[in-house]
LOKOLPA-965091 format. One record per residue: residue in one letter; x, z, y of N, C-alpha, C in turn. Coordinates in nm, 2 decimals, m for minus. Layout:
N
r;nX;nZ;nY;caX;caZ;caY;cX;cZ;cY
a;X;Z;Y;X;Z;Y;X;Z;Y
...
This chain:
97
r;nX;nZ;nY;caX;caZ;caY;cX;cZ;cY
m;0.08;0.00;m0.12;0.00;0.00;0.00;0.09;0.00;0.12
k;0.06;m0.09;0.21;0.14;m0.11;0.33;0.09;m0.02;0.45
k;0.18;0.04;0.52;0.14;0.12;0.64;0.09;0.03;0.75
m;m0.01;0.07;0.82;m0.07;m0.01;0.93;0.01;0.01;1.05
i;0.05;0.14;1.08;0.12;0.17;1.20;0.25;0.24;1.16
s;0.36;0.18;1.21;0.49;0.24;1.17;0.53;0.36;1.26
p;0.61;0.45;1.22;0.65;0.56;1.31;0.73;0.51;1.43
g;0.80;0.40;1.41;0.87;0.34;1.53;0.78;0.29;1.64
f;0.66;0.23;1.60;0.57;0.19;1.69;0.50;0.30;1.77
v;0.47;0.41;1.70;0.42;0.53;1.76;0.52;0.59;1.86
a;0.64;0.59;1.82;0.75;0.64;1.91;0.76;0.55;2.04
e;0.75;0.42;2.02;0.75;0.33;2.14;0.63;0.36;2.23
i;0.52;0.38;2.17;0.39;0.40;2.25;0.41;0.54;2.33
l;0.46;0.64;2.26;0.47;0.77;2.33;0.58;0.76;2.44
g;0.68;0.69;2.41;0.79;0.67;2.52;0.73;0.59;2.63
a;0.65;0.49;2.60;0.59;0.41;2.71;0.49;0.50;2.79
a;0.42;0.59;2.72;0.32;0.67;2.79;0.39;0.77;2.88
f;0.50;0.83;2.84;0.57;0.92;2.94;0.63;0.84;3.05
t;0.68;0.72;3.02;0.74;0.64;3.12;0.64;0.60;3.22
m;0.52;0.56;3.18;0.41;0.52;3.27;0.36;0.63;3.35
a;0.35;0.75;3.28;0.30;0.87;3.36;0.40;0.91;3.47
l;0.53;0.91;3.44;0.63;0.95;3.54;0.64;0.84;3.65
t;0.66;0.72;3.62;0.68;0.61;3.72;0.55;0.58;3.79
g;0.44;0.59;3.71;0.31;0.56;3.78;0.27;0.67;3.88
a;0.31;0.79;3.85;0.29;0.90;3.94;0.37;0.89;4.07
l;0.50;0.84;4.05;0.58;0.81;4.16;0.53;0.70;4.25
v;0.49;0.59;4.19;0.43;0.48;4.27;0.30;0.53;4.34
a;0.22;0.61;4.27;0.09;0.66;4.32;0.12;0.75;4.44
w;0.23;0.83;4.44;0.26;0.91;4.55;0.30;0.83;4.67
l;0.37;0.72;4.64;0.41;0.62;4.75;0.28;0.56;4.81
f;0.19;0.52;4.73;0.07;0.46;4.77;m0.01;0.56;4.86
r;m0.02;0.68;4.82;m0.09;0.79;4.90;m0.02;0.81;5.03
k;0.11;0.80;5.04;0.18;0.82;5.17;0.16;0.70;5.26
i;0.14;0.58;5.21;0.12;0.46;5.29;m0.03;0.44;5.33
t;m0.12;0.47;5.24;m0.26;0.44;5.26;m0.34;0.57;5.24
r;m0.47;0.55;5.27;m0.56;0.66;5.24;m0.64;0.64;5.11
i;m0.57;0.67;5.00;m0.63;0.65;4.87;m0.64;0.78;4.80
g;m0.73;0.80;4.72;m0.75;0.93;4.64;m0.64;0.94;4.53
l;m0.64;1.06;4.47;m0.54;1.09;4.37;m0.56;1.01;4.25
l;m0.68;1.01;4.19;m0.70;0.94;4.06;m0.69;0.78;4.08
p;m0.75;0.73;4.19;m0.73;0.58;4.20;m0.59;0.54;4.23
s;m0.51;0.63;4.29;m0.37;0.60;4.31;m0.29;0.60;4.18
y;m0.33;0.70;4.09;m0.27;0.70;3.96;m0.30;0.57;3.89
a;m0.42;0.53;3.89;m0.46;0.41;3.82;m0.38;0.29;3.87
l;m0.38;0.28;4.00;m0.31;0.17;4.07;m0.16;0.17;4.04
g;m0.10;0.29;4.05;0.04;0.31;4.02;0.08;0.27;3.88
i;0.00;0.31;3.78;0.03;0.28;3.64;0.01;0.13;3.62
t;m0.09;0.07;3.68;m0.12;m0.07;3.66;0.00;m0.15;3.71
v;0.05;m0.12;3.83;0.17;m0.19;3.88;0.29;m0.17;3.79
m;0.31;m0.05;3.74;0.43;m0.02;3.66;0.42;m0.08;3.52
t;0.30;m0.12;3.47;0.30;m0.18;3.34;0.36;m0.32;3.35
f;0.34;m0.39;3.46;0.40;m0.52;3.48;0.55;m0.51;3.50
v;0.59;m0.41;3.58;0.73;m0.40;3.61;0.81;m0.35;3.49
a;0.75;m0.25;3.42;0.82;m0.20;3.30;0.83;m0.30;3.19
a;0.73;m0.38;3.17;0.74;m0.49;3.07;0.84;m0.59;3.10
a;0.85;m0.63;3.23;0.95;m0.72;3.27;1.09;m0.67;3.25
l;1.11;m0.54;3.29;1.24;m0.47;3.26;1.28;m0.46;3.12
y;1.18;m0.44;3.03;1.20;m0.43;2.89;1.24;m0.56;2.83
v;1.17;m0.67;2.87;1.21;m0.80;2.82;1.35;m0.84;2.87
s;1.38;m0.82;3.00;1.51;m0.86;3.05;1.62;m0.78;2.98
g;1.59;m0.66;2.94;1.70;m0.58;2.87;1.72;m0.63;2.72
h;1.63;m0.71;2.67;1.65;m0.76;2.53;1.69;m0.90;2.52
d;1.74;m0.96;2.63;1.80;m1.10;2.62;1.71;m1.20;2.56
g;1.58;m1.19;2.59;1.48;m1.29;2.54;1.44;m1.28;2.39
t;1.48;m1.17;2.33;1.43;m1.15;2.19;1.29;m1.09;2.18
v;1.24;m1.05;2.29;1.11;m0.99;2.29;1.03;m1.07;2.39
d;0.90;m1.11;2.36;0.82;m1.18;2.45;0.75;m1.08;2.55
y;0.72;m1.13;2.66;0.66;m1.05;2.77;0.52;m0.99;2.73
l;0.44;m1.07;2.66;0.30;m1.03;2.63;0.31;m0.91;2.53
s;0.39;m0.91;2.43;0.40;m0.80;2.34;0.45;m0.67;2.41
a;0.55;m0.69;2.50;0.60;m0.58;2.58;0.49;m0.52;2.67
w;0.42;m0.61;2.73;0.31;m0.57;2.83;0.20;m0.49;2.75
i;0.17;m0.54;2.63;0.07;m0.47;2.55;0.11;m0.33;2.52
k;0.24;m0.31;2.48;0.29;m0.18;2.45;0.28;m0.09;2.57
y;0.32;m0.14;2.69;0.32;m0.06;2.81;0.18;m0.04;2.86
a;0.09;m0.13;2.84;m0.05;m0.11;2.88;m0.12;0.00;2.79
i;m0.09;0.00;2.66;m0.14;0.11;2.58;m0.08;0.24;2.62
g;0.05;0.24;2.65;0.12;0.36;2.70;0.06;0.40;2.84
g;0.02;0.30;2.92;m0.03;0.33;3.05;m0.17;0.40;3.04
v;m0.25;0.36;2.94;m0.38;0.43;2.92;m0.35;0.58;2.88
v;m0.26;0.60;2.79;m0.22;0.73;2.75;m0.16;0.81;2.86
g;m0.07;0.74;2.94;m0.01;0.81;3.05;m0.11;0.84;3.16
f;m0.21;0.76;3.18;m0.32;0.80;3.28;m0.40;0.92;3.23
l;m0.42;0.92;3.10;m0.49;1.04;3.05;m0.41;1.17;3.07
i;m0.28;1.16;3.05;m0.19;1.27;3.08;m0.20;1.31;3.22
l;m0.19;1.22;3.31;m0.20;1.25;3.45;m0.34;1.30;3.49
y;m0.44;1.25;3.43;m0.57;1.29;3.46;m0.60;1.44;3.42
t;m0.55;1.47;3.30;m0.57;1.61;3.25;m0.48;1.71;3.32
t;m0.37;1.67;3.38;m0.28;1.76;3.44;m0.29;1.76;3.59
s;m0.38;1.68;3.65;m0.39;1.67;3.79;m0.46;1.79;3.85
r;m0.44;1.82;3.98;m0.50;1.93;4.05;m0.62;1.87;4.12
r;m0.73;1.86;4.06;m0.85;1.81;4.13;m0.92;1.93;4.19
s;m0.99;1.90;4.30;m1.07;2.01;4.36;m1.19;2.04;4.27
v;m1.21;2.17;4.26;m1.32;2.21;4.17;m1.44;2.25;4.27
s;m1.55;2.19;4.25;m1.67;2.22;4.34;m1.71;2.37;4.31
k;m1.75;2.44;4.41;m1.80;2.57;4.40;m1.95;2.57;4.38
t;m1.99;2.62;4.27;m2.14;2.62;4.24;m2.19;2.76;4.24
């Protein structure tokens, strides 16, 4: 019986998730300094931008042995997980009831 998901693939997704969370939060911080955008939309925008940048950097570091689409898919999956990390750890205002 063949494994559907290899441990290496899971490690790449987890690495991409932490990369997207950290770099996406940095870009989100820059967006919030420049514009009047909320915390969670800035996280989403920062991670979206960084998925394209990180995939391009990943492909350029492998001398053409990896295609851009497969790298982008890995970082997009990692971006979703990274957004969930940022969402669960963000300091959102709690409404007083």
